[in-house]
N, C-alpha and C positions, 0 to 999 in steps of 0.2 A: 592489473597493475600492481607492481611490487613495491613502489616507493612513493613517498609524498611528492617527490620531484616529478615523477610520471603523472601523478594525479593532477598536480598544478598545471602541467603542460596540456593534459587532456581537457581540463576545465577551460583553459584559455582558448584551446582549439574549438571547443563547443560554443564558447561565447562569440568567437569570430564567425561561426556559422549561423549566428542569430538566435541561439537558445538563450532564454532568460535564466536567472539563478535557480528557480524552482525546477525548470526543465533539466538543467544540468545536474541538480541534486538527484532527480529521478534517474537520469541516465547513469550516474556514477554510484548510485546507492549510498549517498551521503546526506547529512543534514544540510539545510540551506545555510546555517551558520558556518559550517566547514567550507562549503563552496565559496561563500563570500570571503572567507579568510584566504582561500587558495587564490582567488581572483584579485584581491586587493592588497593583501599583506605579503603575499608570496610565501614560500615555504621555509625561508631562512630567517626572516626578520624577527619573529616572536613565536612563542609556543602555540602550537595549533590548538583549536578547541577540542575538547574530549569527544571523540567520535570513533566509530568502528565502521570500516568499509565492508560492505557485504557484496561479494561477487558470486553470482549463481549461474554463470554462463554454462558450466558443465551440465546443468539441469536444463537451462532454457533453449539450448540448441536442438533438443530432441523432444517432440511432442509426447513420446512414450514416457519419458522421464517426468515431464510436467504432469502427465496423467497420474503417475504413481504418487507424486507429492500431493496432488489434489485428492487422491483416495484417502490419504492420511488426514488431510484437512477435513474431508467429509466425515470421517470417523469421529473427529473431535467435535464437529457440529452436531452429529447425532448424540454423542455423549452429553453435550451441553443441553440439547433439547430435552433429553430424558431427565437430566439432573435438575434443570430449571423449569421443566414442564411448560414448554412452548412449542409451537409449530411455525414453520415458515412457508411462504408462498413463492419466494424468489431469492435469488442470490444477486447481490450488487457487486459487479467487478469495477474496481477503480482503474481508469485509464492510466497507463498503458499496461503496466506489469501485472495488475490484478486480473486482467481479462482472461488470459489463458487458464489460470487456475479456476476462475469463476465459471468458465465454460464447462470444464470437466466436472466441477462440483455440482453444477445445476443438472448435468446429465446424470451423474451418480445418484443424486437425491430425487430426481424426477420432478424438478420445479422449474419455474421460469428464470430467465436471466435478464438482468437490467445492467446497462452500462452507464457509469457516471464519469463525466469528464470534468475534473477540477479546472478552474480558470485561474491562471497566475495573477492577473491584474484585477479582475472583477470580484465583487463580493460573493456572488453565487456561481456555482458550477452548473452543469447542464446534464440532463438525462437524455441519452440518444433515443430518438423516435423510432429507430429501426429495431428496437428490442422492447421487452415488456415495459408497461407503464408502472410507476411507483405508487400512485394513489391507492390507498386502502390495503397495501401489501405489508405483510410482516416479513422482514428481510434480515439476511446475514450479509455483512459487508466483508469483501475479500480484497486483500492487497498483498504485495510481496513483502515489503519492509515497512515497519513503523519506526520512524526516526524521531521527529519532534511531536508527531501526532496531529499537526495542523491540517493535513489533507483529510484525515479521518474525522477530525472535529467538524470540518466544513461539510463533509459528506453527511454526517449525522444531522447537522442543522438543516441542510438542504433536503434530506429525506423527510424529516419531520415537517418542514415547511410545505412540501409537496403532498403531504397526507399519508406518508408511509410510516412504518413503525420499526426502527432498528432494534433487533433482538440480541445481536451478537456481532462482534468483529473478530475475524480470523485472519492472521497474517503468517507468513512463513517465518519471519524473524522480527522479534520485538527488541528494539535497542533501548528500551526504557525499563524502569522498575514497575511500570503501570500494570494493573490488572483490569482496568476499565478506562473508557474514554467517554467523557460527558455522560456518565451514568450507564453506559452500555458495556457489558462484560467484554473483555478482550482475552483471546487465547492465541498462542503462537506455537509453532513447532519448535522454535529455538528462541531463547532469550540471550542476547549478546550485550553484556554491560561492560563498559570500561571500568577498570578498578583504580 
């Protein structure tokens, strides 16, 4: 999407299809604040919240390209493991956009994969029973974009509550000035900050 008008139109279309604000934010790679503004204020009435739209469709349509990005993310994880002197048992992929990266990273590092599903209305998310269990595992959390950090904060809390130990968060794009989330180090391939 090239314009705010197109984003507003797409957000309204997704709302009509039944997606909630968080799901629309995930789909459009925007913060929930920006999506709320697009849905309620429109794109002409007032100044938009400060945000950066991240579109990575040119990567996402080909598994080969996702695997190459995941190789770079794996290299960052290995660097952090060496620098901070820790090991991991598993990679936690955040549904939906973190899962392709987590899959390739887990394969690259030879560890288990765990899938975390945040829930837009409930306090806690869920870990899929079709993948590795979280209890007793030292993990790296993987997602595509960190906007407000709320999804990652919730994931960290849920991992700890389930008996896991988050050691690192790795995302493709960090849209904040943060270097940690709830005490867990944060690394990104790209930092995108509005000025």
